PyMOL Python script that loads the backbone (N, CA, C, O; Angstrom):
from pymol import cmd

cmd.read_pdbstr("""\
ATOM      1  N   MET A   1       0.844  -1.173   0.000  1.00  0.00           N
ATOM      2  CA  MET A   1       0.000   0.000   0.000  1.00  0.00           C
ATOM      3  C   MET A   1       0.894   1.242   0.000  1.00  0.00           C
ATOM      4  O   MET A   1       1.744   1.407   0.875  1.00  0.00           O
ATOM      5  N   ASP A   2       0.693   2.103  -0.982  1.00  0.00           N
ATOM      6  CA  ASP A   2       1.455   3.341  -1.094  1.00  0.00           C
ATOM      7  C   ASP A   2       0.640   4.466  -0.449  1.00  0.00           C
ATOM      8  O   ASP A   2      -0.447   4.801  -0.920  1.00  0.00           O
ATOM      9  N   ILE A   3       1.170   5.044   0.628  1.00  0.00           N
ATOM     10  CA  ILE A   3       0.484   6.114   1.352  1.00  0.00           C
ATOM     11  C   ILE A   3       1.348   7.359   1.304  1.00  0.00           C
ATOM     12  O   ILE A   3       2.523   7.337   1.670  1.00  0.00           O
ATOM     13  N   ARG A   4       0.745   8.442   0.845  1.00  0.00           N
ATOM     14  CA  ARG A   4       1.429   9.732   0.777  1.00  0.00           C
ATOM     15  C   ARG A   4       0.509  10.807   1.351  1.00  0.00           C
ATOM     16  O   ARG A   4      -0.714  10.665   1.362  1.00  0.00           O
ATOM     17  N   PHE A   5       1.124  11.874   1.822  1.00  0.00           N
ATOM     18  CA  PHE A   5       0.372  13.012   2.349  1.00  0.00           C
ATOM     19  C   PHE A   5       0.747  14.247   1.544  1.00  0.00           C
ATOM     20  O   PHE A   5       1.870  14.739   1.659  1.00  0.00           O
ATOM     21  N   PRO A   6      -0.177  14.758   0.728  1.00  0.00           N
ATOM     22  CA  PRO A   6       0.119  15.961  -0.041  1.00  0.00           C
ATOM     23  C   PRO A   6       0.387  17.137   0.894  1.00  0.00           C
ATOM     24  O   PRO A   6      -0.158  17.198   1.996  1.00  0.00           O
ATOM     25  N   SER A   7       1.209  18.047   0.459  1.00  0.00           N
ATOM     26  CA  SER A   7       1.559  19.191   1.299  1.00  0.00           C
ATOM     27  C   SER A   7       0.537  20.315   1.133  1.00  0.00           C
ATOM     28  O   SER A   7       0.892  21.461   0.859  1.00  0.00           O
ATOM     29  N   GLU A   8      -0.728  19.967   1.303  1.00  0.00           N
ATOM     30  CA  GLU A   8      -1.819  20.939   1.227  1.00  0.00           C
ATOM     31  C   GLU A   8      -2.082  21.533   2.603  1.00  0.00           C
ATOM     32  O   GLU A   8      -1.750  20.942   3.630  1.00  0.00           O
ATOM     33  N   ALA A   9      -2.681  22.710   2.596  1.00  0.00           N
ATOM     34  CA  ALA A   9      -3.082  23.312   3.864  1.00  0.00           C
ATOM     35  C   ALA A   9      -4.189  22.459   4.485  1.00  0.00           C
ATOM     36  O   ALA A   9      -5.050  21.948   3.768  1.00  0.00           O
ATOM     37  N   PRO A  10      -4.175  22.302   5.804  1.00  0.00           N
ATOM     38  CA  PRO A  10      -5.241  21.552   6.465  1.00  0.00           C
ATOM     39  C   PRO A  10      -6.548  22.342   6.395  1.00  0.00           C
ATOM     40  O   PRO A  10      -6.547  23.542   6.123  1.00  0.00           O
ATOM     41  N   SER A  11      -7.653  21.658   6.642  1.00  0.00           N
ATOM     42  CA  SER A  11      -8.962  22.312   6.632  1.00  0.00           C
ATOM     43  C   SER A  11      -9.592  22.238   8.021  1.00  0.00           C
ATOM     44  O   SER A  11      -9.407  21.264   8.750  1.00  0.00           O
ATOM     45  N   TRP A  12     -10.334  23.276   8.369  1.00  0.00           N
ATOM     46  CA  TRP A  12     -11.001  23.345   9.661  1.00  0.00           C
ATOM     47  C   TRP A  12     -12.447  22.894   9.496  1.00  0.00           C
ATOM     48  O   TRP A  12     -13.135  23.321   8.569  1.00  0.00           O
ATOM     49  N   HIS A  13     -12.909  22.020  10.406  1.00  0.00           N
ATOM     50  CA  HIS A  13     -14.281  21.508  10.357  1.00  0.00           C
ATOM     51  C   HIS A  13     -15.006  21.887  11.644  1.00  0.00           C
ATOM     52  O   HIS A  13     -14.832  21.247  12.682  1.00  0.00           O
ATOM     53  N   ASP A  14     -15.823  22.941  11.559  1.00  0.00           N
ATOM     54  CA  ASP A  14     -16.608  23.413  12.704  1.00  0.00           C
ATOM     55  C   ASP A  14     -17.562  22.350  13.242  1.00  0.00           C
ATOM     56  O   ASP A  14     -17.753  22.231  14.452  1.00  0.00           O
ATOM     57  N   VAL A  15     -18.151  21.590  12.344  1.00  0.00           N
ATOM     58  CA  VAL A  15     -19.206  20.644  12.706  1.00  0.00           C
ATOM     59  C   VAL A  15     -18.761  19.658  13.776  1.00  0.00           C
ATOM     60  O   VAL A  15     -19.510  19.376  14.711  1.00  0.00           O
ATOM     61  N   ASN A  16     -17.541  19.130  13.645  1.00  0.00           N
ATOM     62  CA  ASN A  16     -17.076  18.133  14.619  1.00  0.00           C
ATOM     63  C   ASN A  16     -15.757  18.524  15.295  1.00  0.00           C
ATOM     64  O   ASN A  16     -15.097  17.686  15.908  1.00  0.00           O
ATOM     65  N   LEU A  17     -15.380  19.793  15.179  1.00  0.00           N
ATOM     66  CA  LEU A  17     -14.170  20.310  15.819  1.00  0.00           C
ATOM     67  C   LEU A  17     -12.938  19.464  15.507  1.00  0.00           C
ATOM     68  O   LEU A  17     -12.280  18.925  16.398  1.00  0.00           O
ATOM     69  N   THR A  18     -12.658  19.370  14.228  1.00  0.00           N
ATOM     70  CA  THR A  18     -11.482  18.626  13.778  1.00  0.00           C
ATOM     71  C   THR A  18     -10.704  19.454  12.761  1.00  0.00           C
ATOM     72  O   THR A  18     -11.224  20.396  12.163  1.00  0.00           O
ATOM     73  N   VAL A  19      -9.458  19.075  12.588  1.00  0.00           N
ATOM     74  CA  VAL A  19      -8.622  19.606  11.517  1.00  0.00           C
ATOM     75  C   VAL A  19      -8.449  18.463  10.518  1.00  0.00           C
ATOM     76  O   VAL A  19      -7.979  17.381  10.869  1.00  0.00           O
ATOM     77  N   GLY A  20      -8.832  18.716   9.286  1.00  0.00           N
ATOM     78  CA  GLY A  20      -8.766  17.690   8.256  1.00  0.00           C
ATOM     79  C   GLY A  20      -7.536  17.831   7.386  1.00  0.00           C
ATOM     80  O   GLY A  20      -7.017  18.928   7.179  1.00  0.00           O
ATOM     81  N   PHE A  21      -7.082  16.692   6.881  1.00  0.00           N
ATOM     82  CA  PHE A  21      -5.935  16.666   5.972  1.00  0.00           C
ATOM     83  C   PHE A  21      -6.076  15.437   5.093  1.00  0.00           C
ATOM     84  O   PHE A  21      -6.570  14.407   5.553  1.00  0.00           O
ATOM     85  N   PRO A  22      -5.655  15.522   3.846  1.00  0.00           N
ATOM     86  CA  PRO A  22      -5.822  14.389   2.944  1.00  0.00           C
ATOM     87  C   PRO A  22      -4.642  13.424   2.972  1.00  0.00           C
ATOM     88  O   PRO A  22      -3.511  13.787   3.296  1.00  0.00           O
ATOM     89  N   ALA A  23      -4.950  12.197   2.625  1.00  0.00           N
ATOM     90  CA  ALA A  23      -3.924  11.193   2.337  1.00  0.00           C
ATOM     91  C   ALA A  23      -4.201  10.677   0.928  1.00  0.00           C
ATOM     92  O   ALA A  23      -5.338  10.704   0.458  1.00  0.00           O
ATOM     93  N   LEU A  24      -3.174  10.219   0.278  1.00  0.00           N
ATOM     94  CA  LEU A  24      -3.331   9.520  -0.996  1.00  0.00           C
ATOM     95  C   LEU A  24      -2.921   8.077  -0.753  1.00  0.00           C
ATOM     96  O   LEU A  24      -1.766   7.790  -0.438  1.00  0.00           O
ATOM     97  N   VAL A  25      -3.878   7.178  -0.903  1.00  0.00           N
ATOM     98  CA  VAL A  25      -3.631   5.758  -0.688  1.00  0.00           C
ATOM     99  C   VAL A  25      -3.754   5.066  -2.038  1.00  0.00           C
ATOM    100  O   VAL A  25      -4.836   4.998  -2.620  1.00  0.00           O
ATOM    101  N   ASP A  26      -2.636   4.559  -2.520  1.00  0.00           N
ATOM    102  CA  ASP A  26      -2.578   3.963  -3.854  1.00  0.00           C
ATOM    103  C   ASP A  26      -3.193   4.904  -4.894  1.00  0.00           C
ATOM    104  O   ASP A  26      -3.879   4.466  -5.817  1.00  0.00           O
ATOM    105  N   GLY A  27      -2.933   6.206  -4.727  1.00  0.00           N
ATOM    106  CA  GLY A  27      -3.389   7.209  -5.671  1.00  0.00           C
ATOM    107  C   GLY A  27      -4.781   7.765  -5.407  1.00  0.00           C
ATOM    108  O   GLY A  27      -5.157   8.776  -6.000  1.00  0.00           O
ATOM    109  N   ALA A  28      -5.554   7.130  -4.533  1.00  0.00           N
ATOM    110  CA  ALA A  28      -6.910   7.598  -4.230  1.00  0.00           C
ATOM    111  C   ALA A  28      -6.887   8.515  -3.003  1.00  0.00           C
ATOM    112  O   ALA A  28      -6.192   8.243  -2.024  1.00  0.00           O
ATOM    113  N   ARG A  29      -7.642   9.583  -3.073  1.00  0.00           N
ATOM    114  CA  ARG A  29      -7.714  10.548  -1.978  1.00  0.00           C
ATOM    115  C   ARG A  29      -8.571   9.973  -0.846  1.00  0.00           C
ATOM    116  O   ARG A  29      -9.694   9.520  -1.069  1.00  0.00           O
ATOM    117  N   VAL A  30      -8.018   9.999   0.375  1.00  0.00           N
ATOM    118  CA  VAL A  30      -8.708   9.495   1.560  1.00  0.00           C
ATOM    119  C   VAL A  30      -8.690  10.596   2.622  1.00  0.00           C
ATOM    120  O   VAL A  30      -7.623  11.111   2.956  1.00  0.00           O
ATOM    121  N   PRO A  31      -9.864  10.963   3.158  1.00  0.00           N
ATOM    122  CA  PRO A  31      -9.882  12.005   4.183  1.00  0.00           C
ATOM    123  C   PRO A  31      -9.361  11.506   5.524  1.00  0.00           C
ATOM    124  O   PRO A  31      -9.643  10.384   5.944  1.00  0.00           O
ATOM    125  N   CYS A  32      -8.598  12.362   6.179  1.00  0.00           N
ATOM    126  CA  CYS A  32      -8.106  12.109   7.527  1.00  0.00           C
ATOM    127  C   CYS A  32      -8.402  13.354   8.354  1.00  0.00           C
ATOM    128  O   CYS A  32      -8.539  14.450   7.811  1.00  0.00           O
ATOM    129  N   ALA A  33      -8.501  13.181   9.669  1.00  0.00           N
ATOM    130  CA  ALA A  33      -8.746  14.326  10.548  1.00  0.00           C
ATOM    131  C   ALA A  33      -8.195  14.013  11.929  1.00  0.00           C
ATOM    132  O   ALA A  33      -7.980  12.855  12.286  1.00  0.00           O
ATOM    133  N   ILE A  34      -7.971  15.076  12.699  1.00  0.00           N
ATOM    134  CA  ILE A  34      -7.542  14.948  14.083  1.00  0.00           C
ATOM    135  C   ILE A  34      -8.439  15.848  14.925  1.00  0.00           C
ATOM    136  O   ILE A  34      -8.768  16.962  14.519  1.00  0.00           O
ATOM    137  N   SER A  35      -8.829  15.365  16.087  1.00  0.00           N
ATOM    138  CA  SER A  35      -9.707  16.133  16.965  1.00  0.00           C
ATOM    139  C   SER A  35      -8.944  17.254  17.658  1.00  0.00           C
ATOM    140  O   SER A  35      -7.733  17.168  17.858  1.00  0.00           O
ATOM    141  N   VAL A  36      -9.678  18.316  18.024  1.00  0.00           N
ATOM    142  CA  VAL A  36      -9.035  19.400  18.764  1.00  0.00           C
ATOM    143  C   VAL A  36      -8.578  18.906  20.133  1.00  0.00           C
ATOM    144  O   VAL A  36      -7.588  19.403  20.670  1.00  0.00           O
ATOM    145  N   GLU A  37      -9.280  17.947  20.692  1.00  0.00           N
ATOM    146  CA  GLU A  37      -8.860  17.379  21.976  1.00  0.00           C
ATOM    147  C   GLU A  37      -7.458  16.781  21.865  1.00  0.00           C
ATOM    148  O   GLU A  37      -6.622  16.995  22.742  1.00  0.00           O
ATOM    149  N   ALA A  38      -7.200  16.039  20.802  1.00  0.00           N
ATOM    150  CA  ALA A  38      -5.866  15.460  20.600  1.00  0.00           C
ATOM    151  C   ALA A  38      -4.826  16.561  20.416  1.00  0.00           C
ATOM    152  O   ALA A  38      -3.712  16.456  20.930  1.00  0.00           O
ATOM    153  N   LEU A  39      -5.183  17.606  19.690  1.00  0.00           N
ATOM    154  CA  LEU A  39      -4.246  18.725  19.489  1.00  0.00           C
ATOM    155  C   LEU A  39      -3.936  19.425  20.805  1.00  0.00           C
ATOM    156  O   LEU A  39      -2.802  19.847  21.031  1.00  0.00           O
ATOM    157  N   GLU A  40      -4.926  19.550  21.664  1.00  0.00           N
ATOM    158  CA  GLU A  40      -4.715  20.169  22.970  1.00  0.00           C
ATOM    159  C   GLU A  40      -3.908  19.262  23.890  1.00  0.00           C
ATOM    160  O   GLU A  40      -2.984  19.716  24.565  1.00  0.00           O
ATOM    161  N   ASP A  41      -4.261  17.980  23.916  1.00  0.00           N
ATOM    162  CA  ASP A  41      -3.627  17.036  24.836  1.00  0.00           C
ATOM    163  C   ASP A  41      -2.181  16.709  24.476  1.00  0.00           C
ATOM    164  O   ASP A  41      -1.358  16.483  25.364  1.00  0.00           O
ATOM    165  N   HIS A  42      -1.868  16.682  23.188  1.00  0.00           N
ATOM    166  CA  HIS A  42      -0.574  16.138  22.767  1.00  0.00           C
ATOM    167  C   HIS A  42       0.305  17.081  21.951  1.00  0.00           C
ATOM    168  O   HIS A  42       1.493  16.813  21.767  1.00  0.00           O
ATOM    169  N   PHE A  43      -0.264  18.184  21.461  1.00  0.00           N
ATOM    170  CA  PHE A  43       0.515  19.056  20.582  1.00  0.00           C
ATOM    171  C   PHE A  43       0.529  20.510  21.031  1.00  0.00           C
ATOM    172  O   PHE A  43       0.883  21.404  20.263  1.00  0.00           O
ATOM    173  N   GLY A  44       0.143  20.738  22.278  1.00  0.00           N
ATOM    174  CA  GLY A  44       0.307  22.051  22.894  1.00  0.00           C
ATOM    175  C   GLY A  44      -0.697  23.120  22.512  1.00  0.00           C
ATOM    176  O   GLY A  44      -0.499  24.288  22.849  1.00  0.00           O
ATOM    177  N   ALA A  45      -1.777  22.757  21.814  1.00  0.00           N
ATOM    178  CA  ALA A  45      -2.771  23.767  21.451  1.00  0.00           C
ATOM    179  C   ALA A  45      -3.512  24.230  22.696  1.00  0.00           C
ATOM    180  O   ALA A  45      -3.878  23.426  23.553  1.00  0.00           O
ATOM    181  N   LEU A  46      -3.721  25.511  22.780  1.00  0.00           N
ATOM    182  CA  LEU A  46      -4.532  26.067  23.855  1.00  0.00           C
ATOM    183  C   LEU A  46      -5.981  26.095  23.385  1.00  0.00           C
ATOM    184  O   LEU A  46      -6.248  26.155  22.185  1.00  0.00           O
ATOM    185  N   SER A  47      -6.898  26.052  24.314  1.00  0.00           N
ATOM    186  CA  SER A  47      -8.320  26.009  23.962  1.00  0.00           C
ATOM    187  C   SER A  47      -8.854  27.384  23.588  1.00  0.00           C
ATOM    188  O   SER A  47      -9.957  27.745  23.999  1.00  0.00           O
ATOM    189  N   ASP A  48      -8.110  28.143  22.833  1.00  0.00           N
ATOM    190  CA  ASP A  48      -8.593  29.475  22.500  1.00  0.00           C
ATOM    191  C   ASP A  48      -8.942  29.631  21.030  1.00  0.00           C
ATOM    192  O   ASP A  48      -8.921  30.740  20.497  1.00  0.00           O
ATOM    193  N   GLY A  49      -9.257  28.548  20.387  1.00  0.00           N
ATOM    194  CA  GLY A  49      -9.835  28.660  19.064  1.00  0.00           C
ATOM    195  C   GLY A  49      -9.051  28.097  17.910  1.00  0.00           C
ATOM    196  O   GLY A  49      -7.975  27.515  18.047  1.00  0.00           O
ATOM    197  N   ARG A  50      -9.653  28.305  16.779  1.00  0.00           N
ATOM    198  CA  ARG A  50      -9.205  27.710  15.520  1.00  0.00           C
ATOM    199  C   ARG A  50      -7.742  27.984  15.203  1.00  0.00           C
ATOM    200  O   ARG A  50      -7.018  27.069  14.809  1.00  0.00           O
ATOM    201  N   ASP A  51      -7.295  29.217  15.366  1.00  0.00           N
ATOM    202  CA  ASP A  51      -5.912  29.546  15.010  1.00  0.00           C
ATOM    203  C   ASP A  51      -4.916  28.715  15.815  1.00  0.00           C
ATOM    204  O   ASP A  51      -3.927  28.229  15.265  1.00  0.00           O
ATOM    205  N   ALA A  52      -5.167  28.551  17.100  1.00  0.00           N
ATOM    206  CA  ALA A  52      -4.269  27.761  17.951  1.00  0.00           C
ATOM    207  C   ALA A  52      -4.273  26.294  17.530  1.00  0.00           C
ATOM    208  O   ALA A  52      -3.224  25.649  17.518  1.00  0.00           O
ATOM    209  N   TRP A  53      -5.436  25.769  17.188  1.00  0.00           N
ATOM    210  CA  TRP A  53      -5.523  24.365  16.771  1.00  0.00           C
ATOM    211  C   TRP A  53      -4.815  24.148  15.439  1.00  0.00           C
ATOM    212  O   TRP A  53      -4.138  23.138  15.247  1.00  0.00           O
ATOM    213  N   MET A  54      -4.973  25.102  14.519  1.00  0.00           N
ATOM    214  CA  MET A  54      -4.313  24.974  13.220  1.00  0.00           C
ATOM    215  C   MET A  54      -2.787  25.087  13.375  1.00  0.00           C
ATOM    216  O   MET A  54      -2.044  24.369  12.706  1.00  0.00           O
ATOM    217  N   GLN A  55      -2.327  25.976  14.247  1.00  0.00           N
ATOM    218  CA  GLN A  55      -0.882  26.100  14.485  1.00  0.00           C
ATOM    219  C   GLN A  55      -0.326  24.825  15.115  1.00  0.00           C
ATOM    220  O   GLN A  55       0.765  24.381  14.759  1.00  0.00           O
ATOM    221  N   ALA A  56      -1.074  24.237  16.049  1.00  0.00           N
ATOM    222  CA  ALA A  56      -0.630  22.991  16.674  1.00  0.00           C
ATOM    223  C   ALA A  56      -0.560  21.875  15.636  1.00  0.00           C
ATOM    224  O   ALA A  56       0.363  21.060  15.660  1.00  0.00           O
ATOM    225  N   PHE A  57      -1.530  21.837  14.726  1.00  0.00           N
ATOM    226  CA  PHE A  57      -1.493  20.832  13.660  1.00  0.00           C
ATOM    227  C   PHE A  57      -0.237  21.017  12.819  1.00  0.00           C
ATOM    228  O   PHE A  57       0.489  20.056  12.564  1.00  0.00           O
ATOM    229  N   ASP A  58       0.022  22.245  12.389  1.00  0.00           N
ATOM    230  CA  ASP A  58       1.197  22.504  11.549  1.00  0.00           C
ATOM    231  C   ASP A  58       2.486  22.095  12.258  1.00  0.00           C
ATOM    232  O   ASP A  58       3.372  21.497  11.647  1.00  0.00           O
ATOM    233  N   ALA A  59       2.589  22.419  13.550  1.00  0.00           N
ATOM    234  CA  ALA A  59       3.798  22.082  14.310  1.00  0.00           C
ATOM    235  C   ALA A  59       3.950  20.575  14.490  1.00  0.00           C
ATOM    236  O   ALA A  59       5.069  20.062  14.490  1.00  0.00           O
ATOM    237  N   GLY A  60       2.847  19.870  14.642  1.00  0.00           N
ATOM    238  CA  GLY A  60       2.899  18.433  14.889  1.00  0.00           C
ATOM    239  C   GLY A  60       2.634  17.572  13.673  1.00  0.00           C
ATOM    240  O   GLY A  60       2.504  16.354  13.793  1.00  0.00           O
ATOM    241  N   ARG A  61       2.553  18.179  12.520  1.00  0.00           N
ATOM    242  CA  ARG A  61       2.144  17.449  11.313  1.00  0.00           C
ATOM    243  C   ARG A  61       2.942  16.179  11.031  1.00  0.00           C
ATOM    244  O   ARG A  61       2.334  15.162  10.700  1.00  0.00           O
ATOM    245  N   PRO A  62       4.263  16.183  11.144  1.00  0.00           N
ATOM    246  CA  PRO A  62       4.987  14.932  10.854  1.00  0.00           C
ATOM    247  C   PRO A  62       4.525  13.766  11.760  1.00  0.00           C
ATOM    248  O   PRO A  62       4.328  12.652  11.274  1.00  0.00           O
ATOM    249  N   ARG A  63       4.357  14.015  13.039  1.00  0.00           N
ATOM    250  CA  ARG A  63       3.918  12.960  13.969  1.00  0.00           C
ATOM    251  C   ARG A  63       2.461  12.575  13.708  1.00  0.00           C
ATOM    252  O   ARG A  63       2.109  11.397  13.760  1.00  0.00           O
ATOM    253  N   ILE A  64       1.618  13.568  13.429  1.00  0.00           N
ATOM    254  CA  ILE A  64       0.205  13.297  13.133  1.00  0.00           C
ATOM    255  C   ILE A  64       0.086  12.424  11.886  1.00  0.00           C
ATOM    256  O   ILE A  64      -0.682  11.463  11.868  1.00  0.00           O
ATOM    257  N   GLU A  65       0.842  12.757  10.853  1.00  0.00           N
ATOM    258  CA  GLU A  65       0.805  11.962   9.625  1.00  0.00           C
ATOM    259  C   GLU A  65       1.357  10.555   9.852  1.00  0.00           C
ATOM    260  O   GLU A  65       0.868   9.601   9.247  1.00  0.00           O
ATOM    261  N   ALA A  66       2.355  10.411  10.706  1.00  0.00           N
ATOM    262  CA  ALA A  66       2.901   9.081  10.997  1.00  0.00           C
ATOM    263  C   ALA A  66       1.846   8.208  11.669  1.00  0.00           C
ATOM    264  O   ALA A  66       1.712   7.031  11.333  1.00  0.00           O
ATOM    265  N   VAL A  67       1.104   8.767  12.607  1.00  0.00           N
ATOM    266  CA  VAL A  67       0.060   8.002  13.286  1.00  0.00           C
ATOM    267  C   VAL A  67      -1.086   7.724  12.313  1.00  0.00           C
ATOM    268  O   VAL A  67      -1.652   6.631  12.327  1.00  0.00           O
ATOM    269  N   ALA A  68      -1.430   8.687  11.478  1.00  0.00           N
ATOM    270  CA  ALA A  68      -2.469   8.468  10.466  1.00  0.00           C
ATOM    271  C   ALA A  68      -2.057   7.354   9.509  1.00  0.00           C
ATOM    272  O   ALA A  68      -2.878   6.518   9.132  1.00  0.00           O
ATOM    273  N   ARG A  69      -0.787   7.343   9.118  1.00  0.00           N
ATOM    274  CA  ARG A  69      -0.287   6.288   8.219  1.00  0.00           C
ATOM    275  C   ARG A  69      -0.500   4.902   8.831  1.00  0.00           C
ATOM    276  O   ARG A  69      -0.958   3.978   8.157  1.00  0.00           O
ATOM    277  N   ALA A  70      -0.166   4.772  10.102  1.00  0.00           N
ATOM    278  CA  ALA A  70      -0.342   3.482  10.776  1.00  0.00           C
ATOM    279  C   ALA A  70      -1.806   3.051  10.764  1.00  0.00           C
ATOM    280  O   ALA A  70      -2.105   1.873  10.566  1.00  0.00           O
ATOM    281  N   HIS A  71      -2.714   3.992  10.975  1.00  0.00           N
ATOM    282  CA  HIS A  71      -4.139   3.647  11.000  1.00  0.00           C
ATOM    283  C   HIS A  71      -4.705   3.420   9.604  1.00  0.00           C
ATOM    284  O   HIS A  71      -5.631   2.627   9.434  1.00  0.00           O
ATOM    285  N   LEU A  72      -4.163   4.101   8.612  1.00  0.00           N
ATOM    286  CA  LEU A  72      -4.554   3.812   7.238  1.00  0.00           C
ATOM    287  C   LEU A  72      -4.143   2.390   6.857  1.00  0.00           C
ATOM    288  O   LEU A  72      -4.894   1.677   6.191  1.00  0.00           O
ATOM    289  N   GLU A  73      -2.959   1.986   7.280  1.00  0.00           N
ATOM    290  CA  GLU A  73      -2.504   0.621   7.000  1.00  0.00           C
ATOM    291  C   GLU A  73      -3.392  -0.402   7.706  1.00  0.00           C
ATOM    292  O   GLU A  73      -3.784  -1.405   7.108  1.00  0.00           O
ATOM    293  N   LEU A  74      -3.709  -0.150   8.973  1.00  0.00           N
ATOM    294  CA  LEU A  74      -4.570  -1.063   9.734  1.00  0.00           C
ATOM    295  C   LEU A  74      -5.970  -1.165   9.138  1.00  0.00           C
ATOM    296  O   LEU A  74      -6.577  -2.236   9.126  1.00  0.00           O
ATOM    297  N   GLY A  75      -6.472  -0.039   8.645  1.00  0.00           N
ATOM    298  CA  GLY A  75      -7.833   0.007   8.110  1.00  0.00           C
ATOM    299  C   GLY A  75      -7.911  -0.173   6.611  1.00  0.00           C
ATOM    300  O   GLY A  75      -8.945   0.116   6.008  1.00  0.00           O
ATOM    301  N   ASN A  76      -6.840  -0.646   5.995  1.00  0.00           N
ATOM    302  CA  ASN A  76      -6.807  -0.869   4.545  1.00  0.00           C
ATOM    303  C   ASN A  76      -7.225   0.352   3.742  1.00  0.00           C
ATOM    304  O   ASN A  76      -7.934   0.242   2.742  1.00  0.00           O
ATOM    305  N   GLY A  77      -6.772   1.527   4.198  1.00  0.00           N
ATOM    306  CA  GLY A  77      -6.997   2.740   3.425  1.00  0.00           C
ATOM    307  C   GLY A  77      -8.328   3.422   3.647  1.00  0.00           C
ATOM    308  O   GLY A  77      -8.721   4.272   2.848  1.00  0.00           O
ATOM    309  N   THR A  78      -9.041   3.072   4.721  1.00  0.00           N
ATOM    310  CA  THR A  78     -10.308   3.746   5.013  1.00  0.00           C
ATOM    311  C   THR A  78     -10.037   5.059   5.754  1.00  0.00           C
ATOM    312  O   THR A  78      -8.977   5.206   6.363  1.00  0.00           O
ATOM    313  N   PRO A  79     -10.973   6.016   5.716  1.00  0.00           N
ATOM    314  CA  PRO A  79     -10.770   7.304   6.383  1.00  0.00           C
ATOM    315  C   PRO A  79     -10.393   7.158   7.857  1.00  0.00           C
ATOM    316  O   PRO A  79     -10.787   6.203   8.527  1.00  0.00           O
ATOM    317  N   VAL A  80      -9.628   8.119   8.335  1.00  0.00           N
ATOM    318  CA  VAL A  80      -9.078   8.074   9.695  1.00  0.00           C
ATOM    319  C   VAL A  80      -9.511   9.323  10.461  1.00  0.00           C
ATOM    320  O   VAL A  80      -9.430  10.438   9.947  1.00  0.00           O
ATOM    321  N   LEU A  81      -9.971   9.121  11.699  1.00  0.00           N
ATOM    322  CA  LEU A  81     -10.214  10.217  12.635  1.00  0.00           C
ATOM    323  C   LEU A  81      -9.357   9.943  13.863  1.00  0.00           C
ATOM    324  O   LEU A  81      -9.641   9.029  14.638  1.00  0.00           O
ATOM    325  N   LEU A  82      -8.312  10.737  14.033  1.00  0.00           N
ATOM    326  CA  LEU A  82      -7.402  10.560  15.161  1.00  0.00           C
ATOM    327  C   LEU A  82      -7.936  11.309  16.370  1.00  0.00           C
ATOM    328  O   LEU A  82      -8.305  12.480  16.287  1.00  0.00           O
ATOM    329  N   LYS A  83      -7.968  10.609  17.487  1.00  0.00           N
ATOM    330  CA  LYS A  83      -8.410  11.199  18.746  1.00  0.00           C
ATOM    331  C   LYS A  83      -7.269  11.122  19.747  1.00  0.00           C
ATOM    332  O   LYS A  83      -6.219  10.546  19.461  1.00  0.00           O
ATOM    333  N   SER A  84      -7.474  11.694  20.898  1.00  0.00           N
ATOM    334  CA  SER A  84      -6.414  11.773  21.901  1.00  0.00           C
ATOM    335  C   SER A  84      -5.831  10.400  22.236  1.00  0.00           C
ATOM    336  O   SER A  84      -4.619  10.276  22.414  1.00  0.00           O
ATOM    337  N   GLY A  85      -6.653   9.390  22.322  1.00  0.00           N
ATOM    338  CA  GLY A  85      -6.200   8.053  22.679  1.00  0.00           C
ATOM    339  C   GLY A  85      -5.308   7.377  21.649  1.00  0.00           C
ATOM    340  O   GLY A  85      -4.698   6.348  21.941  1.00  0.00           O
ATOM    341  N   HIS A  86      -5.226   7.935  20.461  1.00  0.00           N
ATOM    342  CA  HIS A  86      -4.354   7.372  19.428  1.00  0.00           C
ATOM    343  C   HIS A  86      -2.885   7.740  19.634  1.00  0.00           C
ATOM    344  O   HIS A  86      -2.009   7.227  18.937  1.00  0.00           O
ATOM    345  N   PHE A  87      -2.616   8.635  20.598  1.00  0.00           N
ATOM    346  CA  PHE A  87      -1.258   9.108  20.863  1.00  0.00           C
ATOM    347  C   PHE A  87      -0.838   8.695  22.256  1.00  0.00           C
ATOM    348  O   PHE A  87      -1.693   8.527  23.126  1.00  0.00           O
ATOM    349  N   PRO A  88       0.462   8.524  22.498  1.00  0.00           N
ATOM    350  CA  PRO A  88       0.941   8.181  23.842  1.00  0.00           C
ATOM    351  C   PRO A  88       0.559   9.267  24.841  1.00  0.00           C
ATOM    352  O   PRO A  88       0.369  10.419  24.451  1.00  0.00           O
ATOM    353  N   PRO A  89       0.445   8.924  26.117  1.00  0.00           N
ATOM    354  CA  PRO A  89       0.108   9.926  27.140  1.00  0.00           C
ATOM    355  C   PRO A  89       1.106  11.071  27.165  1.00  0.00           C
ATOM    356  O   PRO A  89       2.299  10.879  26.930  1.00  0.00           O
ATOM    357  N   GLY A  90       0.602  12.265  27.454  1.00  0.00           N
ATOM    358  CA  GLY A  90       1.464  13.439  27.582  1.00  0.00           C
ATOM    359  C   GLY A  90       1.620  14.174  26.273  1.00  0.00           C
ATOM    360  O   GLY A  90       1.230  13.693  25.209  1.00  0.00           O
ATOM    361  N   ARG A  91       2.196  15.340  26.382  1.00  0.00           N
ATOM    362  CA  ARG A  91       2.413  16.165  25.181  1.00  0.00           C
ATOM    363  C   ARG A  91       3.605  15.662  24.424  1.00  0.00           C
ATOM    364  O   ARG A  91       4.645  15.347  25.001  1.00  0.00           O
ATOM    365  N   LEU A  92       3.440  15.588  23.100  1.00  0.00           N
ATOM    366  CA  LEU A  92       4.503  15.111  22.225  1.00  0.00           C
ATOM    367  C   LEU A  92       4.719  16.165  21.164  1.00  0.00           C
ATOM    368  O   LEU A  92       4.193  16.066  20.055  1.00  0.00           O
ATOM    369  N   LEU A  93       5.491  17.170  21.509  1.00  0.00           N
ATOM    370  CA  LEU A  93       5.732  18.245  20.557  1.00  0.00           C
ATOM    371  C   LEU A  93       6.771  17.805  19.545  1.00  0.00           C
ATOM    372  O   LEU A  93       7.784  17.202  19.900  1.00  0.00           O
ATOM    373  N   SER A  94       6.517  18.106  18.304  1.00  0.00           N
ATOM    374  CA  SER A  94       7.426  17.709  17.225  1.00  0.00           C
ATOM    375  C   SER A  94       8.687  18.529  17.234  1.00  0.00           C
ATOM    376  O   SER A  94       9.562  18.326  16.392  1.00  0.00           O
TER     377      SER A  94
END
""", "prot")
cmd.dss("prot")
cmd.show_as("cartoon", "prot")
cmd.util.cbc("prot")
cmd.orient("prot")
């Protein structure tokens, strides 16, 4: 399975408070997202809104994509929603 992450800007999703980012799995676009809770718990985002969550995503993107890759492999390329429990305890700043 070939998994790549395009260097596109992430997208903000008000509906479920997530930051979305695409993956390409064997050439097909697959949506991925991370919850704001995970960004706060593990990537240093403060609970003061969208800008802080987006900055935390940008700072932690390599680690976020690595965890997304593992879950894409486990799920045979199905969409991924990363939550706080998908990361080791404590803050893991990139």
